[in-house]
N, C-alpha and C positions, 0 to 999 in steps of 0.2 A: 270108440273110434274117433269121434269128433273132438273129445277132450284131448286125446293123444296128439292129434294133428295140431291143436292150438298150442300145446306145450312145445312141440317141435318147432312150429313157426315162431313162437316167442323167443326160443333159444337162438333161432336163426337171426332174429332181429336184434338181439342183445348187443352184439359188437357195433352195429350201426348206431344204436341209441347211445352207447358209451362214446362213440366217435363224435356224435353231435354234441353231447355234453362237454366233452373235452375241448372241442372247438369253441363252444360258448365261453368256457372258463378262460381259454387262451385269449379270446377276443376281449373279454372283460379286463384281464390283466394288462393287455397292450393299451387299452383305452385308459385304464386307471393310472398307469405309469408313463403315459405319453408326455413328452417334455412340454408341449404347448397344448392348452385346452383339454388336458387329461383330467381324470377324476381327482387325482391327488392335488393337482394344481388348482382345481376348482374349490376343493375343500380348504386348501391353504389360503386362497383368496377370501373365502367366507370368514375364516378364522381371523385373518389380519384385519378385515373390514370391521368385524365385531370388536376387536381390540381397539381399533381407531375410534370407533363410536364411544367406547368406554372411556378412552383417554380424553376425547373432546368433551364428553359430559362432565368428567371430573374437573377439567379446566374451567368450564362454565360455572360449576358450583363453587370452586375456590374463588373465582372472580366475584361471584355474588356475595360471598362471605366478606371479602375485602371491601366491596362497594358499600355494604351495609355495616361495616366496622364490627364484624363478628369473627371471633377466632375460629380457625378451621383445623381440625385434627383428623387422625385416621378413622376414628369412630364416626365422625360427622360425614366423612366421604363414604364410608361403608353404608351408613344409613340412607343417605341421599340416593346412592346408586343401587341400593338393595342388593349388596354383595357381602360376602363374608369378610371379616376383618383381615384374614390372611391374604385374600385376593386384593383387598384395598392396599395392603402393605406392598404387594408385588407391583401394583399400579403406581404407587408413590415412587418405588424404586425405578420404574421405567421413566416416569416424568423427571426424576432427578438425572437419570442418564441422558435424557434429551435436553437437559438444562432448562426445563420449563418451570421448575419450582425450587425453592429453598426449603429445607426441613431442619428446623432448629427448635430445641426445647419442646419437642413433641408437636409443634405447630407447623402448618404448611403455609407458605406465601409464594406468590408468583414472581418469576423473574420478568424482566422487560419483554423477553421473547415469548414467554408463556402468557403474559398479559395481552400481547399483541395477537397471539393465536386465539385466545379466548374471546377477544372483542370481535374478531372476524366471524366466529361461529355465532356469537350473540347477534351480530348484525344480520346474518343470514336468517336466523330464527325469527327475529322480530319483524323483518321485512315480510317473511312468509306469513306471519300472523296478521299483519296489516292487509296483505293481499287477500287472505282467506276471509277476513272480516268484511272488506269492502267490495270484493269482486266475485264472491262465491256464496252459495247457500249453506256453507258449513256452519253448524251450530256453534254458538259462543263457547260452550263447554268442551268442544272438540278442537278449537283453534290450537291450543298448546300441544296436544298430543300429535296432531297432524304435522304441525311445524317441527316438532321434535324428530319425526321420521324423515321429513324432507330435507332438513338442514345438513344432513350428512351425505346427500346425493347430488349436490349442485355446486358448481364452481363459483369463485368470486366474480368472474366475468359475467356469468349468467344471472347472478343475483343483482348485479348493477343494472342489467337490462330490465329485470323485473321491477326494481325500485324506480327506475325512470318511467316505466309504463304506468305507475300509479302516483306519479308526482313527487318522487323522492320524499316520502313521509318522514317526519321528525319523531313521532311517537307511535308505539304499537297500540292495539285496541285496549290493552290493559292499563295504559297510561305510562308505560316505561319508555324512556328515551331510546331512540335507535342510534347506535354508534355511527359516526360518519365513516366515509370510505377511508379516512386517515386514522381511524381508531379513536376519535375524540368523543368524549362522553361527559356531560355536565355532572357536577357533584350531586349526590343524593340529597333530596330535600323532603320536607314534610314530616308529620308525626303520625303515629298510629292512632286510629279512632278511639281505641280503648284507653288512651292516655289523656284524652281531652276532658275538660271539666264542664260543668253545667254553665250555660249561657255563652259558651265559646262557639265561634263560627269559623267556617272555612269552606274549601272546595276539594272534593275528592280528586286525587291525582293518580291513584293507583289501586287496582284490585289484584291481590295475589291470586295466581291461577293454580297454585298447588297448596294443599290437596284439592283435587277436583271436586270432591263432595262438598266442600265449603264454598268453592267458587260457584258451583251450580246453585246453591241456596242464595248467594248474593245476587246472582243473575235473575233468579225467580223474583226477588224483591225489586228488581228493576234498577239496582244500583249500577252506576257507571261513571267513569272519569268525566269531570266537568260539572257534576251535580253540586249545588250549594247545600251545606248541612248546618244545622243549628242544634246544639246539644241541649236537651230539656231535662234529662234525668240520668244520673249515674249512681249505681250501687254495685255491690259485689256480684249480683246475679244478672244484671242487664244494663244496657246502655240504650236510652231512648233518644231519638233525634228526629228532626224534620229534614227531609231531603226533597228539595224542590217542592215544598208545600205538603208532602205526604209524610205522615208519621211512621217511623220504622223502629223496631226494637231488635237488638242483637245481643247475644251473650258476649262477655268479654273475649272469649276465644275467637268467635267469628269476627268481632270488631277489630281484633288484632290483625286481620287480613286486609284491612282497608287503611290506606294512607291518605292523609288529608293535609293540605297546605292551609295553615291557619291564617285568618284575616282578623287582626285585632282592631281594624279601623271601622268595620261595619257595625252599625248599631240597629239596623232595621232587619227584622225577621224576613227571610225570603218569602215572597208571596207565592201561593199555589197557582200553578198555571191552569187556565181553563182549557179543556180539551175539546176537540171537534166532536168526540163521541157524546158530549153533553148537550149538543144542539137538539132542539125539538123540531119537528117538521114545520117549515115556514120561517124558522129563525135564520138570521144571517150573521156573518162574522168576518173579521179580517184575519188572515193567516199570519201568525207571528214566526212560526218556524217548525222544524221537525226535531223530535228528540234525538240526541246523539246515540241513543240506544237502538235507533233504527238505522241499519247499515245494509251494505251490499245491494243485491237486486231489488230488495224491498224498498230501499230509499230511492234508488234510481227510478223505479216505477212511479212512486208518488211525485217525484220531480217532473217526470215526463207527463203526468196527468195535470200538471199546473199547480201543484201544491208547493208554492214558493212564497216567501215573505211578501206581504203587501197585497196579495190577491184576495179578492172578495169571494166568499163562498156561501151558498145557501142550501139548507137541507130541504130536499124536495119530497121524497117519499121513501117508505120502507118496503122491502120485499115481503112476500107472504110470510116468511119465517122471521122477519125482522132483521135479517142480516144477509147481504149487505144493505147499506142505505144509499140512495141516489142523491147526489149533490150536484149543484150547478156551480162551475168555476170556469172563468174565462169564456163564458158563453157556451160551454160544453157540459153535457150531463155525464157524470162518471159514477161508478159504483165503488164504495170503499167499505171494507169490513170493519166491524166494531173494534177489533183488536188493533187494526192499523189506525183507525180514527183516534184511538187512545194514545197515539204517539205524535199527534199533530196539535201544536199549541195555537190558540186563537185569542183574539179580543172580540168578545161578543158586541155586535152593534145594538145599541140601546133602542128601545121601542120608539122613543120620541124621534130619534135620528132617523129610524127606519120609516116613520110616518111621513117625514118631510122629504125623503129621498124619492 
């Protein structure tokens, strides 16, 4: 009897259920095909946005090829954007339709309009990287990928406000020049580290940030734009050099990601900087500066603590664990961790001088 009543009631509810389902389907269809803010319009916007990102990434890559005097073809574009060759062909067709590129003899070059567009995107990207490096705690290995995402979502007007807020930088943290608002960019300079010979010297001006796995290793070694290098050994398997007094070894592949501006006039090997972390308790020194590899909030914190060139600093005591160490600078006791102290350059005050002071 109970089962029979359930079936009867279920049959009675069936038309109501079908009515609700029908209303839900109708509501969905109305929303999906609604002229403004409907589902179809939303999907179309996403599709167009993704196509614009792909187009802008292609223009950046083609410009990079031209800037470094490397020929660009359909396979190079497909490889850089990680897309199929057929998709790259469609993209080239769209760029030609927009009159952003020329396509002759299987090679792609930018038109004036395409070059101008590419420079605008490159400026946005590099300003973002500079901001991320100097004003945030984003890791160096993430600067490029984060800037890659942000560059497609900000207007030229907003990026100029951002650039002004950080002092209108000229270079990004990898050493690349930032195009001016007018789209001006200096000619490429420097040579790859893996082309240098023994006893040659120079200054690192650029670290390539792609592929990220190689850049991460270069970052671990502490390499950064501005470092002086002196080549000590070159062979088929490795390149050994002194960078700001520290000996480093890279394979030719990794060394090919480092660009150096050679200096044929220097004849003196760069001296190794003495670091604050080398001071023993009771030792004193004069601060010479902070490594350019120290950026963003970390650098600002050290400056706020009085770690400025010319300041006198004394190691007072170690914590129970040995880290951090207490120092006296500008009449104030501060705590600095060993890792941070390894980024501060000093001139140790000699014992005789200390005895007379």
